[in-house]
PDB file of N, CA, C and O in Angstrom:
ATOM      1  N   MET A   1      15.947 -48.095   8.844  1.00  0.00           N
ATOM      2  CA  MET A   1      14.843 -47.439   8.159  1.00  0.00           C
ATOM      3  C   MET A   1      13.696 -47.293   9.159  1.00  0.00           C
ATOM      4  O   MET A   1      13.377 -48.232   9.887  1.00  0.00           O
ATOM      5  N   GLY A   2      13.090 -46.127   9.189  1.00  0.00           N
ATOM      6  CA  GLY A   2      11.997 -45.868  10.098  1.00  0.00           C
ATOM      7  C   GLY A   2      10.721 -46.583   9.688  1.00  0.00           C
ATOM      8  O   GLY A   2      10.588 -47.036   8.551  1.00  0.00           O
ATOM      9  N   PHE A   3       9.800 -46.677  10.610  1.00  0.00           N
ATOM     10  CA  PHE A   3       8.543 -47.376  10.377  1.00  0.00           C
ATOM     11  C   PHE A   3       7.752 -46.748   9.236  1.00  0.00           C
ATOM     12  O   PHE A   3       7.278 -47.455   8.347  1.00  0.00           O
ATOM     13  N   ILE A   4       7.606 -45.423   9.256  1.00  0.00           N
ATOM     14  CA  ILE A   4       6.828 -44.740   8.217  1.00  0.00           C
ATOM     15  C   ILE A   4       7.483 -44.911   6.855  1.00  0.00           C
ATOM     16  O   ILE A   4       6.798 -45.173   5.867  1.00  0.00           O
ATOM     17  N   LYS A   5       8.803 -44.765   6.791  1.00  0.00           N
ATOM     18  CA  LYS A   5       9.515 -44.916   5.524  1.00  0.00           C
ATOM     19  C   LYS A   5       9.344 -46.341   4.987  1.00  0.00           C
ATOM     20  O   LYS A   5       9.146 -46.538   3.788  1.00  0.00           O
ATOM     21  N   ASN A   6       9.421 -47.326   5.878  1.00  0.00           N
ATOM     22  CA  ASN A   6       9.239 -48.718   5.487  1.00  0.00           C
ATOM     23  C   ASN A   6       7.824 -48.952   4.942  1.00  0.00           C
ATOM     24  O   ASN A   6       7.660 -49.606   3.913  1.00  0.00           O
ATOM     25  N   MET A   7       6.813 -48.425   5.621  1.00  0.00           N
ATOM     26  CA  MET A   7       5.428 -48.597   5.166  1.00  0.00           C
ATOM     27  C   MET A   7       5.203 -47.896   3.824  1.00  0.00           C
ATOM     28  O   MET A   7       4.493 -48.421   2.967  1.00  0.00           O
ATOM     29  N   ASN A   8       5.799 -46.722   3.635  1.00  0.00           N
ATOM     30  CA  ASN A   8       5.676 -46.010   2.356  1.00  0.00           C
ATOM     31  C   ASN A   8       6.247 -46.842   1.215  1.00  0.00           C
ATOM     32  O   ASN A   8       5.665 -46.895   0.132  1.00  0.00           O
ATOM     33  N   GLU A   9       7.370 -47.483   1.450  1.00  0.00           N
ATOM     34  CA  GLU A   9       7.967 -48.331   0.423  1.00  0.00           C
ATOM     35  C   GLU A   9       7.071 -49.518   0.094  1.00  0.00           C
ATOM     36  O   GLU A   9       6.950 -49.898  -1.070  1.00  0.00           O
ATOM     37  N   ARG A  10       6.448 -50.103   1.099  1.00  0.00           N
ATOM     38  CA  ARG A  10       5.581 -51.257   0.870  1.00  0.00           C
ATOM     39  C   ARG A  10       4.299 -50.865   0.136  1.00  0.00           C
ATOM     40  O   ARG A  10       3.808 -51.620  -0.703  1.00  0.00           O
ATOM     41  N   VAL A  11       3.757 -49.691   0.449  1.00  0.00           N
ATOM     42  CA  VAL A  11       2.508 -49.245  -0.160  1.00  0.00           C
ATOM     43  C   VAL A  11       2.714 -48.872  -1.629  1.00  0.00           C
ATOM     44  O   VAL A  11       1.764 -48.926  -2.411  1.00  0.00           O
ATOM     45  N   LYS A  12       3.913 -48.503  -2.011  1.00  0.00           N
ATOM     46  CA  LYS A  12       4.174 -48.133  -3.404  1.00  0.00           C
ATOM     47  C   LYS A  12       3.871 -49.278  -4.359  1.00  0.00           C
ATOM     48  O   LYS A  12       3.667 -49.040  -5.550  1.00  0.00           O
ATOM     49  N   GLY A  13       3.838 -50.515  -3.869  1.00  0.00           N
ATOM     50  CA  GLY A  13       3.522 -51.660  -4.710  1.00  0.00           C
ATOM     51  C   GLY A  13       2.034 -51.886  -4.903  1.00  0.00           C
ATOM     52  O   GLY A  13       1.636 -52.765  -5.668  1.00  0.00           O
ATOM     53  N   PHE A  14       1.203 -51.102  -4.220  1.00  0.00           N
ATOM     54  CA  PHE A  14      -0.250 -51.262  -4.335  1.00  0.00           C
ATOM     55  C   PHE A  14      -0.741 -50.751  -5.684  1.00  0.00           C
ATOM     56  O   PHE A  14      -0.200 -49.787  -6.226  1.00  0.00           O
ATOM     57  N   ASN A  15      -1.765 -51.401  -6.219  1.00  0.00           N
ATOM     58  CA  ASN A  15      -2.457 -50.859  -7.376  1.00  0.00           C
ATOM     59  C   ASN A  15      -3.808 -50.326  -6.894  1.00  0.00           C
ATOM     60  O   ASN A  15      -4.090 -50.357  -5.696  1.00  0.00           O
ATOM     61  N   ILE A  16      -4.633 -49.846  -7.800  1.00  0.00           N
ATOM     62  CA  ILE A  16      -5.892 -49.202  -7.419  1.00  0.00           C
ATOM     63  C   ILE A  16      -6.832 -50.163  -6.704  1.00  0.00           C
ATOM     64  O   ILE A  16      -7.559 -49.756  -5.797  1.00  0.00           O
ATOM     65  N   VAL A  17      -6.829 -51.428  -7.100  1.00  0.00           N
ATOM     66  CA  VAL A  17      -7.701 -52.419  -6.450  1.00  0.00           C
ATOM     67  C   VAL A  17      -7.284 -52.619  -4.997  1.00  0.00           C
ATOM     68  O   VAL A  17      -8.135 -52.691  -4.110  1.00  0.00           O
ATOM     69  N   ASP A  18      -5.982 -52.710  -4.750  1.00  0.00           N
ATOM     70  CA  ASP A  18      -5.487 -52.866  -3.382  1.00  0.00           C
ATOM     71  C   ASP A  18      -5.884 -51.680  -2.506  1.00  0.00           C
ATOM     72  O   ASP A  18      -6.291 -51.858  -1.358  1.00  0.00           O
ATOM     73  N   ILE A  19      -5.765 -50.490  -3.044  1.00  0.00           N
ATOM     74  CA  ILE A  19      -6.103 -49.288  -2.289  1.00  0.00           C
ATOM     75  C   ILE A  19      -7.598 -49.262  -1.965  1.00  0.00           C
ATOM     76  O   ILE A  19      -7.982 -48.959  -0.836  1.00  0.00           O
ATOM     77  N   LYS A  20      -8.434 -49.576  -2.944  1.00  0.00           N
ATOM     78  CA  LYS A  20      -9.882 -49.567  -2.710  1.00  0.00           C
ATOM     79  C   LYS A  20     -10.292 -50.654  -1.723  1.00  0.00           C
ATOM     80  O   LYS A  20     -11.201 -50.442  -0.921  1.00  0.00           O
ATOM     81  N   LEU A  21      -9.635 -51.821  -1.767  1.00  0.00           N
ATOM     82  CA  LEU A  21      -9.926 -52.868  -0.792  1.00  0.00           C
ATOM     83  C   LEU A  21      -9.543 -52.429   0.622  1.00  0.00           C
ATOM     84  O   LEU A  21     -10.255 -52.729   1.580  1.00  0.00           O
ATOM     85  N   ALA A  22      -8.420 -51.720   0.752  1.00  0.00           N
ATOM     86  CA  ALA A  22      -8.013 -51.202   2.061  1.00  0.00           C
ATOM     87  C   ALA A  22      -9.013 -50.168   2.565  1.00  0.00           C
ATOM     88  O   ALA A  22      -9.323 -50.141   3.756  1.00  0.00           O
ATOM     89  N   GLN A  23      -9.524 -49.312   1.670  1.00  0.00           N
ATOM     90  CA  GLN A  23     -10.541 -48.337   2.068  1.00  0.00           C
ATOM     91  C   GLN A  23     -11.826 -49.034   2.504  1.00  0.00           C
ATOM     92  O   GLN A  23     -12.460 -48.627   3.477  1.00  0.00           O
ATOM     93  N   GLY A  24     -12.203 -50.076   1.787  1.00  0.00           N
ATOM     94  CA  GLY A  24     -13.396 -50.843   2.164  1.00  0.00           C
ATOM     95  C   GLY A  24     -13.218 -51.504   3.516  1.00  0.00           C
ATOM     96  O   GLY A  24     -14.149 -51.527   4.322  1.00  0.00           O
ATOM     97  N   ALA A  25     -12.033 -52.042   3.775  1.00  0.00           N
ATOM     98  CA  ALA A  25     -11.764 -52.661   5.071  1.00  0.00           C
ATOM     99  C   ALA A  25     -11.873 -51.631   6.196  1.00  0.00           C
ATOM    100  O   ALA A  25     -12.421 -51.929   7.257  1.00  0.00           O
ATOM    101  N   ALA A  26     -11.358 -50.428   5.972  1.00  0.00           N
ATOM    102  CA  ALA A  26     -11.460 -49.370   6.977  1.00  0.00           C
ATOM    103  C   ALA A  26     -12.920 -48.996   7.221  1.00  0.00           C
ATOM    104  O   ALA A  26     -13.314 -48.736   8.358  1.00  0.00           O
ATOM    105  N   MET A  27     -13.716 -48.969   6.163  1.00  0.00           N
ATOM    106  CA  MET A  27     -15.137 -48.663   6.310  1.00  0.00           C
ATOM    107  C   MET A  27     -15.834 -49.734   7.148  1.00  0.00           C
ATOM    108  O   MET A  27     -16.660 -49.413   8.003  1.00  0.00           O
ATOM    109  N   PHE A  28     -15.507 -51.003   6.908  1.00  0.00           N
ATOM    110  CA  PHE A  28     -16.135 -52.069   7.669  1.00  0.00           C
ATOM    111  C   PHE A  28     -15.673 -52.087   9.128  1.00  0.00           C
ATOM    112  O   PHE A  28     -16.445 -52.461  10.011  1.00  0.00           O
ATOM    113  N   VAL A  29     -14.436 -51.693   9.390  1.00  0.00           N
ATOM    114  CA  VAL A  29     -13.982 -51.559  10.777  1.00  0.00           C
ATOM    115  C   VAL A  29     -14.818 -50.485  11.474  1.00  0.00           C
ATOM    116  O   VAL A  29     -15.235 -50.665  12.618  1.00  0.00           O
ATOM    117  N   ALA A  30     -15.062 -49.372  10.787  1.00  0.00           N
ATOM    118  CA  ALA A  30     -15.890 -48.307  11.359  1.00  0.00           C
ATOM    119  C   ALA A  30     -17.305 -48.811  11.632  1.00  0.00           C
ATOM    120  O   ALA A  30     -17.885 -48.483  12.668  1.00  0.00           O
ATOM    121  N   LEU A  31     -17.866 -49.598  10.723  1.00  0.00           N
ATOM    122  CA  LEU A  31     -19.214 -50.146  10.932  1.00  0.00           C
ATOM    123  C   LEU A  31     -19.264 -51.092  12.123  1.00  0.00           C
ATOM    124  O   LEU A  31     -20.236 -51.083  12.878  1.00  0.00           O
ATOM    125  N   VAL A  32     -18.240 -51.899  12.300  1.00  0.00           N
ATOM    126  CA  VAL A  32     -18.190 -52.806  13.454  1.00  0.00           C
ATOM    127  C   VAL A  32     -18.132 -52.002  14.745  1.00  0.00           C
ATOM    128  O   VAL A  32     -18.810 -52.339  15.715  1.00  0.00           O
ATOM    129  N   ILE A  33     -17.332 -50.944  14.767  1.00  0.00           N
ATOM    130  CA  ILE A  33     -17.247 -50.100  15.964  1.00  0.00           C
ATOM    131  C   ILE A  33     -18.592 -49.471  16.281  1.00  0.00           C
ATOM    132  O   ILE A  33     -18.998 -49.419  17.442  1.00  0.00           O
ATOM    133  N   VAL A  34     -19.288 -48.992  15.253  1.00  0.00           N
ATOM    134  CA  VAL A  34     -20.604 -48.372  15.465  1.00  0.00           C
ATOM    135  C   VAL A  34     -21.607 -49.401  15.978  1.00  0.00           C
ATOM    136  O   VAL A  34     -22.441 -49.077  16.824  1.00  0.00           O
ATOM    137  N   LYS A  35     -21.541 -50.642  15.477  1.00  0.00           N
ATOM    138  CA  LYS A  35     -22.443 -51.681  15.961  1.00  0.00           C
ATOM    139  C   LYS A  35     -22.140 -52.045  17.413  1.00  0.00           C
ATOM    140  O   LYS A  35     -23.055 -52.340  18.183  1.00  0.00           O
ATOM    141  N   LEU A  36     -20.865 -52.026  17.788  1.00  0.00           N
ATOM    142  CA  LEU A  36     -20.490 -52.367  19.156  1.00  0.00           C
ATOM    143  C   LEU A  36     -20.786 -51.232  20.137  1.00  0.00           C
ATOM    144  O   LEU A  36     -21.111 -51.480  21.298  1.00  0.00           O
ATOM    145  N   ILE A  37     -20.672 -49.988  19.667  1.00  0.00           N
ATOM    146  CA  ILE A  37     -20.889 -48.809  20.521  1.00  0.00           C
ATOM    147  C   ILE A  37     -21.900 -47.904  19.824  1.00  0.00           C
ATOM    148  O   ILE A  37     -21.504 -46.897  19.235  1.00  0.00           O
ATOM    149  N   PRO A  38     -23.193 -48.229  19.872  1.00  0.00           N
ATOM    150  CA  PRO A  38     -24.183 -47.437  19.123  1.00  0.00           C
ATOM    151  C   PRO A  38     -24.345 -46.001  19.616  1.00  0.00           C
ATOM    152  O   PRO A  38     -24.888 -45.163  18.896  1.00  0.00           O
ATOM    153  N   ARG A  39     -23.885 -45.703  20.829  1.00  0.00           N
ATOM    154  CA  ARG A  39     -24.005 -44.328  21.321  1.00  0.00           C
ATOM    155  C   ARG A  39     -23.155 -43.356  20.511  1.00  0.00           C
ATOM    156  O   ARG A  39     -23.372 -42.146  20.572  1.00  0.00           O
ATOM    157  N   ILE A  40     -22.187 -43.875  19.752  1.00  0.00           N
ATOM    158  CA  ILE A  40     -21.356 -43.013  18.912  1.00  0.00           C
ATOM    159  C   ILE A  40     -22.224 -42.247  17.917  1.00  0.00           C
ATOM    160  O   ILE A  40     -21.943 -41.087  17.616  1.00  0.00           O
ATOM    161  N   MET A  41     -23.270 -42.882  17.409  1.00  0.00           N
ATOM    162  CA  MET A  41     -24.107 -42.238  16.398  1.00  0.00           C
ATOM    163  C   MET A  41     -25.027 -41.172  16.975  1.00  0.00           C
ATOM    164  O   MET A  41     -25.696 -40.461  16.225  1.00  0.00           O
ATOM    165  N   SER A  42     -25.070 -41.056  18.287  1.00  0.00           N
ATOM    166  CA  SER A  42     -25.890 -39.993  18.887  1.00  0.00           C
ATOM    167  C   SER A  42     -25.119 -38.672  18.978  1.00  0.00           C
ATOM    168  O   SER A  42     -25.660 -37.665  19.436  1.00  0.00           O
ATOM    169  N   ILE A  43     -23.862 -38.679  18.544  1.00  0.00           N
ATOM    170  CA  ILE A  43     -23.048 -37.455  18.531  1.00  0.00           C
ATOM    171  C   ILE A  43     -23.594 -36.511  17.463  1.00  0.00           C
ATOM    172  O   ILE A  43     -24.055 -36.951  16.409  1.00  0.00           O
ATOM    173  N   ASN A  44     -23.540 -35.238  17.739  1.00  0.00           N
ATOM    174  CA  ASN A  44     -24.000 -34.222  16.796  1.00  0.00           C
ATOM    175  C   ASN A  44     -23.295 -34.379  15.450  1.00  0.00           C
ATOM    176  O   ASN A  44     -22.090 -34.627  15.406  1.00  0.00           O
ATOM    177  N   ILE A  45     -24.029 -34.237  14.371  1.00  0.00           N
ATOM    178  CA  ILE A  45     -23.507 -34.437  13.015  1.00  0.00           C
ATOM    179  C   ILE A  45     -22.356 -33.499  12.690  1.00  0.00           C
ATOM    180  O   ILE A  45     -21.504 -33.843  11.871  1.00  0.00           O
ATOM    181  N   TRP A  46     -22.306 -32.333  13.303  1.00  0.00           N
ATOM    182  CA  TRP A  46     -21.267 -31.362  12.995  1.00  0.00           C
ATOM    183  C   TRP A  46     -19.888 -31.829  13.458  1.00  0.00           C
ATOM    184  O   TRP A  46     -18.881 -31.386  12.905  1.00  0.00           O
ATOM    185  N   TRP A  47     -19.815 -32.707  14.449  1.00  0.00           N
ATOM    186  CA  TRP A  47     -18.530 -33.302  14.840  1.00  0.00           C
ATOM    187  C   TRP A  47     -17.994 -34.159  13.698  1.00  0.00           C
ATOM    188  O   TRP A  47     -16.804 -34.116  13.384  1.00  0.00           O
ATOM    189  N   PHE A  48     -18.888 -34.944  13.075  1.00  0.00           N
ATOM    190  CA  PHE A  48     -18.479 -35.777  11.951  1.00  0.00           C
ATOM    191  C   PHE A  48     -18.047 -34.926  10.756  1.00  0.00           C
ATOM    192  O   PHE A  48     -17.075 -35.256  10.076  1.00  0.00           O
ATOM    193  N   VAL A  49     -18.757 -33.850  10.504  1.00  0.00           N
ATOM    194  CA  VAL A  49     -18.406 -32.946   9.404  1.00  0.00           C
ATOM    195  C   VAL A  49     -17.041 -32.313   9.670  1.00  0.00           C
ATOM    196  O   VAL A  49     -16.216 -32.211   8.762  1.00  0.00           O
ATOM    197  N   GLY A  50     -16.804 -31.891  10.905  1.00  0.00           N
ATOM    198  CA  GLY A  50     -15.515 -31.308  11.266  1.00  0.00           C
ATOM    199  C   GLY A  50     -14.373 -32.296  11.099  1.00  0.00           C
ATOM    200  O   GLY A  50     -13.319 -31.946  10.567  1.00  0.00           O
ATOM    201  N   LEU A  51     -14.576 -33.524  11.548  1.00  0.00           N
ATOM    202  CA  LEU A  51     -13.547 -34.557  11.378  1.00  0.00           C
ATOM    203  C   LEU A  51     -13.317 -34.883   9.912  1.00  0.00           C
ATOM    204  O   LEU A  51     -12.184 -35.139   9.505  1.00  0.00           O
ATOM    205  N   LEU A  52     -14.379 -34.877   9.113  1.00  0.00           N
ATOM    206  CA  LEU A  52     -14.247 -35.099   7.675  1.00  0.00           C
ATOM    207  C   LEU A  52     -13.368 -34.037   7.049  1.00  0.00           C
ATOM    208  O   LEU A  52     -12.493 -34.351   6.242  1.00  0.00           O
ATOM    209  N   ILE A  53     -13.588 -32.785   7.409  1.00  0.00           N
ATOM    210  CA  ILE A  53     -12.802 -31.683   6.850  1.00  0.00           C
ATOM    211  C   ILE A  53     -11.344 -31.789   7.287  1.00  0.00           C
ATOM    212  O   ILE A  53     -10.438 -31.600   6.475  1.00  0.00           O
ATOM    213  N   VAL A  54     -11.111 -32.092   8.567  1.00  0.00           N
ATOM    214  CA  VAL A  54      -9.742 -32.215   9.068  1.00  0.00           C
ATOM    215  C   VAL A  54      -9.004 -33.346   8.347  1.00  0.00           C
ATOM    216  O   VAL A  54      -7.837 -33.195   7.983  1.00  0.00           O
ATOM    217  N   CYS A  55      -9.681 -34.473   8.142  1.00  0.00           N
ATOM    218  CA  CYS A  55      -9.046 -35.621   7.488  1.00  0.00           C
ATOM    219  C   CYS A  55      -8.874 -35.420   5.989  1.00  0.00           C
ATOM    220  O   CYS A  55      -8.095 -36.139   5.364  1.00  0.00           O
ATOM    221  N   THR A  56      -9.577 -34.467   5.401  1.00  0.00           N
ATOM    222  CA  THR A  56      -9.511 -34.245   3.960  1.00  0.00           C
ATOM    223  C   THR A  56      -8.478 -33.190   3.569  1.00  0.00           C
ATOM    224  O   THR A  56      -8.083 -33.126   2.405  1.00  0.00           O
ATOM    225  N   ILE A  57      -8.040 -32.378   4.498  1.00  0.00           N
ATOM    226  CA  ILE A  57      -7.159 -31.257   4.180  1.00  0.00           C
ATOM    227  C   ILE A  57      -5.870 -31.719   3.496  1.00  0.00           C
ATOM    228  O   ILE A  57      -5.558 -31.242   2.405  1.00  0.00           O
ATOM    229  N   ARG A  58      -5.126 -32.622   4.099  1.00  0.00           N
ATOM    230  CA  ARG A  58      -3.832 -33.029   3.518  1.00  0.00           C
ATOM    231  C   ARG A  58      -3.992 -33.742   2.175  1.00  0.00           C
ATOM    232  O   ARG A  58      -3.283 -33.388   1.233  1.00  0.00           O
ATOM    233  N   PRO A  59      -4.887 -34.729   2.034  1.00  0.00           N
ATOM    234  CA  PRO A  59      -5.010 -35.357   0.709  1.00  0.00           C
ATOM    235  C   PRO A  59      -5.376 -34.361  -0.395  1.00  0.00           C
ATOM    236  O   PRO A  59      -4.857 -34.458  -1.507  1.00  0.00           O
ATOM    237  N   MET A  60      -6.250 -33.420  -0.105  1.00  0.00           N
ATOM    238  CA  MET A  60      -6.626 -32.431  -1.111  1.00  0.00           C
ATOM    239  C   MET A  60      -5.457 -31.507  -1.427  1.00  0.00           C
ATOM    240  O   MET A  60      -5.276 -31.101  -2.575  1.00  0.00           O
ATOM    241  N   TYR A  61      -4.667 -31.176  -0.415  1.00  0.00           N
ATOM    242  CA  TYR A  61      -3.478 -30.352  -0.646  1.00  0.00           C
ATOM    243  C   TYR A  61      -2.510 -31.089  -1.573  1.00  0.00           C
ATOM    244  O   TYR A  61      -2.020 -30.519  -2.547  1.00  0.00           O
ATOM    245  N   VAL A  62      -2.242 -32.352  -1.266  1.00  0.00           N
ATOM    246  CA  VAL A  62      -1.312 -33.125  -2.084  1.00  0.00           C
ATOM    247  C   VAL A  62      -1.849 -33.313  -3.495  1.00  0.00           C
ATOM    248  O   VAL A  62      -1.087 -33.267  -4.461  1.00  0.00           O
ATOM    249  N   LEU A  63      -3.155 -33.526  -3.621  1.00  0.00           N
ATOM    250  CA  LEU A  63      -3.762 -33.787  -4.925  1.00  0.00           C
ATOM    251  C   LEU A  63      -3.774 -32.545  -5.813  1.00  0.00           C
ATOM    252  O   LEU A  63      -3.451 -32.636  -6.998  1.00  0.00           O
ATOM    253  N   PHE A  64      -4.141 -31.385  -5.264  1.00  0.00           N
ATOM    254  CA  PHE A  64      -4.377 -30.213  -6.105  1.00  0.00           C
ATOM    255  C   PHE A  64      -3.285 -29.137  -6.051  1.00  0.00           C
ATOM    256  O   PHE A  64      -3.086 -28.428  -7.037  1.00  0.00           O
ATOM    257  N   ILE A  65      -2.582 -29.001  -4.939  1.00  0.00           N
ATOM    258  CA  ILE A  65      -1.658 -27.873  -4.783  1.00  0.00           C
ATOM    259  C   ILE A  65      -0.199 -28.294  -4.914  1.00  0.00           C
ATOM    260  O   ILE A  65       0.563 -27.675  -5.657  1.00  0.00           O
ATOM    261  N   LYS A  66       0.189 -29.334  -4.204  1.00  0.00           N
ATOM    262  CA  LYS A  66       1.593 -29.755  -4.192  1.00  0.00           C
ATOM    263  C   LYS A  66       1.976 -30.334  -5.559  1.00  0.00           C
ATOM    264  O   LYS A  66       1.217 -31.108  -6.142  1.00  0.00           O
ATOM    265  N   ARG A  67       3.123 -29.969  -6.053  1.00  0.00           N
ATOM    266  CA  ARG A  67       3.599 -30.449  -7.363  1.00  0.00           C
ATOM    267  C   ARG A  67       4.726 -31.432  -7.174  1.00  0.00           C
ATOM    268  O   ARG A  67       5.264 -31.951  -8.152  1.00  0.00           O
TER     269      ARG A  67
END
C-alpha cells in the first residue's frame, strides 16, 4: 500500500474535533516559523493572497463541484 493511500485510510477515522485540532496545530507551526523568521512578513500581501487562492482551489472543487 502506498504512503498516500495509507494516510487516507488513517485519516478516515478522524472526527471534526480531530480535524480542527490538526488545523490549529498547522496554524501554530506557521506562527512559530514567522516568529523565527520575521522577514517573511515583509513579503508583499499579494503573494499571500495568491498562495491562499492556489491552496483553496482543490478543496473548493471537491466541496462544490465533484460528486
